C-alpha positions as CSV (number, residue, x, y, z in Angstrom):
1,M,123.9,108.7,91.5
2,I,120.2,108.0,92.4
3,D,118.1,111.0,93.3
4,F,116.2,109.2,96.1
5,Q,114.1,112.3,97.0
6,A,112.9,112.6,93.4
7,L,112.1,108.9,93.2
8,C,110.1,109.2,96.4
9,A,108.2,112.3,95.1
10,D,107.3,110.4,91.9
11,A,106.3,107.3,93.9
12,L,104.1,109.6,96.1
13,E,102.4,111.1,93.1
14,D,101.8,107.7,91.7
15,T,100.4,106.6,95.0
16,A,97.9,109.4,95.0
17,K,96.8,108.6,91.5
18,Q,96.3,105.0,92.4
19,L,94.3,105.9,95.5
20,K,92.2,108.2,93.5
21,S,91.4,105.4,91.1
22,E,90.6,103.0,94.0
23,I,88.3,105.5,95.7
24,V,86.3,106.0,92.5
25,N,86.2,102.2,91.9
26,E,84.9,101.6,95.5
27,K,81.9,103.8,94.5
28,V,82.0,105.8,97.8
29,I,81.7,109.3,96.2
30,P,78.2,110.5,96.0
31,K,77.2,110.6,92.3
32,N,74.6,112.5,90.4
33,Q,76.2,113.5,87.2
34,G,79.7,112.3,88.1
35,S,81.3,115.8,88.6
36,L,82.9,114.9,91.9
37,E,84.5,111.7,90.5
38,T,85.8,113.2,87.2
39,S,87.1,116.5,88.6
40,H,89.9,115.0,90.8
41,Q,93.5,115.9,90.0
42,V,96.6,114.8,91.7
43,S,99.5,117.2,92.5
44,H,102.5,117.3,94.7
45,P,103.4,120.9,95.2
46,E,105.8,119.9,97.9
47,K,108.2,117.1,97.4
48,N,107.0,115.2,100.5
49,R,103.3,115.6,100.0
50,A,100.8,114.6,97.4
51,E,97.2,115.7,97.3
52,I,94.0,114.7,95.5
53,F,92.1,117.8,94.5
54,T,89.5,119.0,92.1
55,E,90.1,121.9,89.7
56,K,89.1,124.5,92.3
57,K,91.7,123.4,94.8
58,T,89.3,122.7,97.7
59,K,88.6,119.3,99.3
60,M,86.6,117.8,96.5
61,G,86.6,121.2,94.8
62,F,83.1,122.2,94.1
63,P,81.4,124.0,97.1
64,Y,78.7,121.3,97.1
65,G,81.3,118.6,97.1
66,R,83.0,120.0,100.2
67,H,79.6,120.3,101.8
68,L,78.7,116.7,101.0
69,Y,82.0,115.5,102.2
70,M,81.6,117.2,105.6
71,H,78.1,115.9,106.2
72,P,78.1,112.1,106.5
73,E,74.7,112.2,108.1
74,Y,73.0,113.0,104.8
75,D,71.0,110.2,103.1
76,F,73.0,109.8,99.9
77,N,71.4,108.4,96.8
78,Q,73.1,105.1,96.2
79,G,71.7,104.4,92.8
80,D,74.9,104.9,90.8
81,N,77.4,104.5,93.6
82,V,76.2,101.8,96.0
83,N,78.6,102.8,98.7
84,A,78.1,106.6,98.5
85,K,78.7,108.4,101.7
86,G,80.1,111.6,103.2
87,Q,83.8,111.6,104.3
88,W,84.6,109.1,101.5
89,F,88.4,109.3,102.1
90,E,88.1,107.9,105.7
91,D,88.4,104.3,104.6
92,W,92.0,105.0,103.5
93,E,92.9,107.0,106.6
94,S,94.2,105.7,109.9
95,G,91.6,103.4,111.5
96,G,89.8,102.8,108.1
97,K,89.3,99.4,106.5
98,Y,92.0,100.3,103.9
99,Q,94.3,102.2,106.2
100,N,97.4,100.2,105.1
101,R,96.7,100.6,101.4
102,P,98.5,104.0,100.9
103,A,101.7,102.7,102.5
104,E,101.4,99.4,100.4
105,I,101.0,101.3,97.2
106,F,103.9,103.7,98.0
107,A,106.2,100.8,98.8
108,E,105.3,99.0,95.6
109,R,105.8,102.1,93.5
110,L,109.1,103.0,95.1
111,R,110.4,99.4,94.6
112,Q,109.4,99.7,90.9
113,K,111.2,103.0,90.5
114,L,114.3,101.6,92.2
115,G,114.2,98.6,89.9
116,S,113.9,96.0,92.6
């Protein structure tokens, strides 16, 4: 018997990992030394929810990371990451240019886990 809930939880975690990778590759996270990019972790403490966190378990972890995220009006250095901005997750949220991407990744991962 297939444990569909477990497969969904695994697919959700895989989706969060893929999104993390895509966000870093889009070069939207402000970068000085790379701490914000490299500190991300993915977890799913609840079976129906996956999160992208840093080691300190706050949105983007480091206090300055949260501060940068919440202030898109700042003039971010775009030397290393040409698309650096505040609220860098917004492109993958409802209304963003990649708003369908999370659902697409999840569907793909779930199909893989179901073997179809």
